[in-house]
C-alpha positions, -999 to 999 in steps of 0.1 A, spaced: -674 429 -356 -650 437 -329 -641 422 -295 -623 440 -266 -602 419 -242 -588 430 -209 -563 411 -187 -553 430 -156 -544 465 -167 -537 454 -204 -564 456 -231 -567 450 -268 -594 451 -294 -597 424 -321 -613 431 -355 -624 402 -377 -608 418 -408 -577 436 -397 -566 421 -363 -584 388 -358 -558 370 -335 -539 376 -303 -515 355 -282 -518 360 -245 -490 353 -220 -459 367 -202 -435 367 -231 -435 401 -249 -417 387 -279 -446 366 -291 -476 378 -270 -495 410 -277 -518 408 -246 -494 406 -217 -500 393 -182 -474 396 -155 -489 373 -129 -468 343 -121 -498 320 -127 -498 330 -164 -475 310 -187 -452 327 -212 -473 315 -241 -506 308 -223 -535 310 -247 -547 323 -281 -579 341 -289 -593 346 -324 -623 364 -339 -637 348 -370 -656 364 -399 -690 356 -383 -681 374 -351 -675 343 -330 -646 345 -306 -625 314 -298 -601 308 -270 -575 280 -271 -551 270 -243 -514 264 -253 -505 239 -226 -502 264 -198 -491 252 -164 -521 266 -145 -547 262 -173 -573 282 -190 -607 280 -173 -642 287 -187 -670 285 -162 -648 264 -139 -638 239 -166 -602 235 -178 -598 238 -216 -581 209 -233 -547 218 -248 -551 231 -284 -589 227 -285 -607 260 -293 -638 269 -273 -662 297 -282 -663 327 -259 -699 338 -250 -714 366 -230 -721 356 -194 -692 332 -191 -664 336 -165 -629 331 -178 -596 327 -159 -561 324 -173 -544 308 -143 -555 330 -114 -562 361 -135 -597 369 -149 -601 377 -186 -628 401 -196 -643 400 -230 -669 425 -244 -686 431 -277 -690 469 -281 -716 466 -309 -740 443 -289 -731 453 -254 -725 417 -244 -697 409 -219 -682 381 -198 -685 382 -160 -657 393 -138 -657 379 -103 -636 366 -75 -620 331 -79 -637 305 -57 -617 283 -33 -629 253 -53 -615 267 -86 -582 276 -69 -579 240 -57 -586 227 -92 -559 249 -106 -534 235 -82 -544 199 -91 -541 208 -128 -506 222 -122 -495 191 -103 -507 169 -132 -488 190 -157 -456 187 -136 -460 149 -133 -464 146 -171 -432 165 -176 -413 138 -157 -421 113 -185 -393 107 -210 -398 118 -246 -390 84 -262 -418 68 -242 -443 93 -255 -430 92 -290 -433 55 -291 -470 58 -288 -471 84 -315 -450 65 -340 -470 32 -340 -479 41 -376 -464 64 -403 -470 101 -400 -500 115 -419 -495 135 -451 -474 132 -482 -441 141 -463 -443 110 -441 -420 90 -464 -393 117 -468 -359 108 -454 -345 76 -441 -339 82 -404 -369 81 -381 -364 105 -352 -380 103 -317 -409 123 -329 -421 95 -352 -416 115 -384 -390 112 -411 -360 134 -410 -362 158 -440 -335 154 -466 -316 186 -476 -323 178 -513 -360 177 -507 -361 207 -483 -332 229 -493 -344 262 -478 -331 259 -442 -326 283 -413 -316 275 -378 -316 292 -344 -299 279 -313 -287 285 -278 -273 264 -250 -306 245 -246 -309 233 -282 -312 241 -319 -343 246 -340 -342 241 -377 -369 253 -402 -368 234 -435 -389 244 -465 -392 228 -499 -394 262 -517 -390 298 -508 -418 314 -528 -456 311 -522 -488 327 -534 -524 333 -525 -543 304 -509 -511 283 -509 -503 256 -485 -469 261 -469 -455 227 -459 -422 221 -442 -404 206 -412 -391 218 -379 -363 198 -364 -355 203 -327 -322 190 -313 -318 190 -276 -284 201 -263 -293 196 -226 -319 178 -205 -348 202 -205 -386 203 -199 -402 214 -232 -436 230 -231 -444 232 -268 -430 238 -304 -449 263 -325 -446 275 -361 -461 308 -375 -466 325 -408 -458 362 -402 -462 393 -424 -442 424 -416 -454 457 -431 -435 490 -427 -467 506 -414 -480 475 -395 -473 460 -360 -436 460 -351 -438 423 -342 -455 415 -374 -490 400 -380 -495 363 -375 -517 349 -403 -515 313 -393 -500 294 -364 -496 257 -358 -488 239 -325 -466 212 -340 -460 195 -306 -477 200 -273 -459 192 -240 -448 192 -215 -422 165 -220 -386 158 -208 -361 161 -237 -328 142 -234 -295 156 -246 -287 150 -283 -322 138 -291 -335 149 -325 -372 156 -330 -383 162 -366 -420 173 -371 -439 182 -403 -461 213 -403 -486 230 -427 -495 267 -427 -522 283 -448 -515 314 -469 -544 339 -469 -562 348 -501 -554 385 -502 -517 385 -495 -493 414 -500 -465 410 -524 -430 409 -509 -414 443 -516 -397 473 -501 -425 478 -475 -434 441 -469 -415 410 -460 -427 376 -449 -412 349 -427 -419 315 -412 -411 318 -375 -407 289 -351 -400 286 -314 -394 260 -288 -409 269 -254 -384 257 -227 -398 257 -191 -376 277 -167 -349 283 -193 -342 304 -225 -365 296 -254 -352 287 -288 -364 305 -320 -356 305 -357 -368 325 -387 -369 317 -424 -375 345 -449 -398 337 -477 -411 355 -508 -448 361 -513 -467 367 -546 -502 379 -552 -512 362 -584 -545 382 -587 -526 416 -587 -501 402 -612 -530 391 -636 -546 426 -634 -512 442 -641 -506 419 -671 -541 426 -684 -537 464 -682 -502 461 -698 -518 443 -727 -538 475 -733 -506 496 -730 -518 510 -697 -487 513 -675 -497 503 -640 -473 515 -613 -467 494 -582 -499 487 -563 -491 494 -526 -507 470 -501 -523 483 -469 -510 466 -437 -524 430 -437 -530 431 -474 -566 428 -487 -565 463 -501 -541 478 -527 -538 513 -542 -519 529 -570 -522 546 -604 -518 538 -641 -510 560 -671 -526 556 -705 -501 558 -735 -491 594 -743 -513 598 -774 -544 587 -754 -535 609 -724 -533 639 -747 -566 630 -765 -585 626 -732 -567 653 -713 -557 630 -684 -524 618 -670 -533 593 -643 -561 570 -633 -564 561 -596 -568 524 -589 -580 506 -557 -582 468 -556 -600 452 -526 -609 417 -516 -646 412 -509 -651 375 -498 -648 354 -530 -647 385 -552 -622 411 -561 -633 447 -567 -613 471 -589 -622 508 -584 -610 531 -612 -613 569 -608 -603 598 -631 -599 631 -613 -613 663 -627 -596 677 -657 -601 705 -682 -622 681 -704 -641 664 -676 -664 686 -655 -668 660 -628 -649 629 -616 -655 598 -635 -652 564 -618 -662 528 -622 -662 497 -600 -654 464 -616 -661 431 -597 -643 399 -606 -651 364 -592 -617 353 -579 -619 318 -593 -628 331 -628 -601 358 -627 -574 332 -619 -585 308 -647 -595 332 -675 -570 338 -704 -551 371 -701 -566 383 -735 -601 379 -721 -594 399 -690 -577 426 -711 -607 429 -734 -631 431 -705 -611 458 -689 -609 477 -722 -647 477 -725 -651 489 -689 -625 517 -692 -639 528 -726 -673 530 -710 -660 552 -682 -642 575 -706 -674 574 -729 -653 568 -759 
């Protein structure tokens, strides 16, 4: 299922499997679908396409709002996009179409009533920005922060969360400019499939600034993938606008979800946690923290083949993971006996299953290609003893070779 979006002269196509998410706004550093109109915020909205083909749009606290059929979206609350709707980002219409079904949203002129509503919305946003941060934080910190990290640290900041101790969150990276500093603090630097990545961001204001939002992202960079990386998960850790005071410290916990079919960190792939503070009418603040990513499913398959003395070379991930390709060599005596040197391997995630495709190319002994597809249930693969996986693979490979 795909979805094509157009904003002004810019367009992009989302795919539920390979490119399911896009940020829309004026900032080319973080946004892929760009709008140059002054009514569009730097980080205006996010659109995602889920596995069922449903598209969702979420406003990120934009000054002029995101409007669906004349109704302003609440900050951070996703709303489904449907054919026949009329969508505006500020004063600019957003077109959405589904090529497979022929459905599309409606493009039309903005009514005077909607223009007046946008102006009222903007005025309300500006009024909210005049409120001081401590007054807002006091309402938030009436009780302890949710989650296991609420008790970490001894100093309570104006965000209502405990300041993370270096001993508990030792992996720290910081970015700063004249407006402030942003610290990303992680408890560890290595994660794996379906993991929960928990940490803190800590914003220190170095001037009196109006802050629109603080966002954290989990980003994969692949040598053959998008130059800006692919955002697998994103969390709006604090929504504004609010007025930050000089020297105030705002610590906020966050959680990001690691996808199931991740690529291992390696020569062609690296991962990072990226955070940024959106400062109204000033330079934004950003920080990046490199992390290591492991794919435990690929490791278990390599271990199981190694137990059979099959030497599996590195499995290369495709951009965005989910599919891995490589080769393995049988031991020398078996290669000579069978007249083969390599077996091609493709591993692919299929929902809750993992498929392993093995193929022997034509040789002097084989008059045709031989191949087999082996399907593992992910939960079973991750819990089964290595010896059991090795034996199962041995039976399947022997059957393919007809030994």
